[in-house]
C-alpha positions in Angstrom: 18.6 24.3 -16.9 16.9 21.4 -18.7 19.5 18.8 -17.4 18.6 20.8 -13.5 14.9 19.9 -13.8 15.7 16.8 -14.5 17.9 15.7 -12.2 14.5 17.1 -10.1 11.5 15.3 -11.9 13.6 12.0 -13.0 13.4 11.0 -9.1 9.3 11.4 -9.3 9.2 8.7 -12.2 9.0 5.4 -9.9 6.7 6.8 -7.4 4.7 7.9 -9.6 4.2 4.7 -11.5 3.7 2.7 -8.3 0.2 5.5 -7.3 -0.6 4.6 -10.8 0.3 1.2 -10.5 -2.0 0.8 -7.1 -4.8 2.4 -8.5 -5.5 0.4 -11.5 -5.5 -2.4 -9.0 -7.7 -0.6 -7.0 -9.7 0.2 -9.8 -10.0 -3.4 -11.3 -11.2 -4.2 -8.1 -14.2 -1.9 -7.9 -15.2 -2.8 -11.4 -15.0 -6.3 -11.5 -16.7 -6.7 -8.1 -13.2 -8.8 -7.0 -11.5 -8.1 -3.7 -8.4 -8.9 -3.2 -7.6 -9.1 0.0 -6.2 -12.9 -0.3 -3.3 -11.3 -1.6 -2.9 -9.5 1.8 -0.4 -11.0 4.5 -2.0 -13.7 6.5 0.8 -14.0 9.6 2.0 -17.2 9.9 0.0 -19.0 8.1 1.2 -20.3 4.3 -1.7 -18.7 2.2 -0.4 -15.3 3.3 3.2 -15.8 2.2 2.4 -14.4 -1.0 1.6 -11.1 0.9 4.7 -10.3 1.6 5.3 -9.7 -1.7 1.8 -8.3 -2.8 0.2 -6.5 0.1 1.6 -2.9 -0.4 -0.6 -3.4 -3.7 -4.3 -4.0 -2.3 -5.7 -1.3 -0.6 -9.1 -1.4 1.1 -11.0 1.2 -0.2 -10.0 4.6 -2.5 -10.0 6.6 1.0 -6.7 3.8 2.2 -5.1 4.4 -1.2 -5.4 8.1 -1.1 -3.9 8.7 2.3 -1.2 6.4 1.4 -0.4 7.9 -1.7 0.4 11.4 -1.2 3.0 10.2 1.2 4.5 7.7 -1.2 4.9 10.4 -4.0 6.6 12.6 -1.6 9.0 10.3 0.0 9.5 8.3 -2.8 11.2 11.6 -5.0 12.6 12.4 -1.8 14.8 9.2 -1.7 15.6 9.3 -5.2 16.6 12.9 -5.0 18.8 12.5 -2.1 19.8 9.2 -1.9 19.9 7.8 -5.4 22.2 5.3 -4.7 20.5 3.9 -2.1 17.2 4.0 -3.6 17.0 0.8 -5.1 18.5 -0.9 -1.6 16.0 0.8 0.5 13.1 0.5 -1.6 13.2 -3.2 -1.9 14.8 -4.1 1.2 11.8 -2.2 3.2 9.1 -3.9 1.3 10.1 -7.6 1.5 11.6 -7.3 5.0 8.4 -4.9 6.2 6.7 -7.7 4.9 8.4 -10.7 6.9 8.3 -8.9 9.9 4.6 -8.7 9.8 4.5 -11.9 8.5 6.3 -13.5 11.7 4.8 -11.1 14.2 1.6 -9.4 13.7 -1.9 -10.4 14.8 -2.9 -14.1 12.7 -6.3 -13.8 12.7 -6.6 -10.4 10.2 -5.2 -10.2 6.6 -2.8 -7.3 6.8 -3.0 -5.1 3.9 -1.7 -1.6 2.5 1.3 0.4 1.5 1.8 2.0 4.9 4.0 -0.3 6.1 6.4 0.8 3.5 5.5 4.2 3.7 6.4 4.4 7.7 9.9 2.8 6.3 10.8 5.5 3.7 9.8 8.2 6.4 11.5 6.6 9.5 14.8 5.7 7.0 14.3 9.6 5.8 14.0 11.1 9.2 17.1 9.1 10.6 19.0 9.7 7.5 19.0 13.3 8.1 19.5 13.0 11.7 22.7 11.1 10.9 24.5 12.9 8.1 23.7 16.7 10.2 23.6 18.0 6.6 22.2 21.5 6.0 19.6 20.4 3.0 18.8 17.2 4.5 17.5 18.8 8.1 15.4 20.8 5.8 13.8 17.5 4.6 13.6 16.0 8.3 11.8 19.0 8.9 9.4 19.0 6.3 8.5 15.3 7.2 7.9 16.1 10.9 5.9 19.1 9.8 3.8 16.8 7.3 3.5 13.9 9.2 4.1 14.2 12.8 0.8 12.0 13.0 3.1 8.9 12.2 3.6 8.3 15.8 -0.2 7.6 16.2 -0.7 4.9 14.1 2.1 2.6 15.9 -0.2 2.7 18.8 -2.3 -0.5 19.3 -5.9 -0.7 19.3 -6.9 1.6 16.8 -9.6 0.0 14.6 -8.8 -1.3 11.2 -5.2 -0.3 11.4 -2.5 -2.3 11.3 -0.2 -0.3 13.8 2.0 -3.8 13.6 2.8 -3.1 9.8 3.6 0.8 10.9 5.5 -0.8 13.9 7.5 -3.1 11.1 8.1 -0.6 9.0 9.6 2.0 11.4 12.1 -0.5 12.6 13.3 -1.6 8.9 13.4 2.3 8.2 15.6 3.1 11.2 17.8 0.1 10.2 18.1 0.7 7.0 19.3 4.5 7.6 22.3 2.7 9.4 22.9 0.6 7.0 22.9 3.5 4.3 24.8 5.6 6.2 27.9 6.1 4.1 25.9 6.0 1.0 24.6 9.0 -1.1 27.0 11.5 1.2 27.3 14.8 -0.4 30.3 16.5 -1.3 30.7 19.2 1.3 30.6 16.4 3.7 34.3 14.7 2.5 36.7 16.3 3.8 39.5 16.6 1.6 42.1 16.3 3.6 41.0 12.8 5.0 43.0 10.8 1.9 46.5 12.9 3.0 46.0 12.1 6.7 45.6 8.4 5.2 48.5 8.2 3.2 51.1 10.2 5.4 50.1 10.0 8.9 50.1 13.5 9.5 46.8 15.2 10.0 46.4 18.6 8.0 43.7 19.5 9.6 45.2 20.8 12.8 46.3 23.3 10.5 47.0 27.5 11.0 
C-alpha cells in the first residue's frame, strides 16, 4: 500500500517544486519592486535569447501565475505518472524547443513571458499520446484534459490582448511532435503482444490461433 501511494505521489514532486519556485520568483519581484520582464523572450533580438530558458519562470502578475500553476501541477503529475521514461525528455524538450520557436517567429515588438507555452506542450503531448496509444486508462486522462482545459483552443487565436498566442501555438506544435517522437516509450504491459517475439523468432504468426 505504501509503495503504491509513493508511486502515485512521487510524480507530483517536480511540478510542485516548479510551482513553488515560480511563486518565490514572483514574490521576489513584488517585494523588491524589481520586474524581471527582461528575462522573457524578445524575439529575434540577442537580448531575448536568455528568455528561451528563463521566460517560463517569469509571470506578469499573480493572476497570470495562478492561471498556469494548476495545469502545471496536474499535467506535470500526469506526465510523471503515465510516462515516467519519457518524462525528462518531454519536460526538457518542451521547455527549450517552445522557447526557440517563440524567439524565431513571435511578435518582435513584445517580451513574451510565462509558462503557458510549456502548459500547451504538456497538454497536447498528453492529448496526442492518449489518442495514439488507445489505452483505456490514458483515454480517461485524455477525457479529463478535454473537460478541464477544453478552452485551450481559444488561446491559439491571434489578437487576444496581452496573450502570447505564439507561445501557445509553439507549445501545441512541440507537444504533438513529442507525442510522436516518444510514442514507443512507456507502453503499458497490456499493450505488448506476448506472441510478437515468437513471430519474429520463428516466422510463424501465432496470433492466428484457434
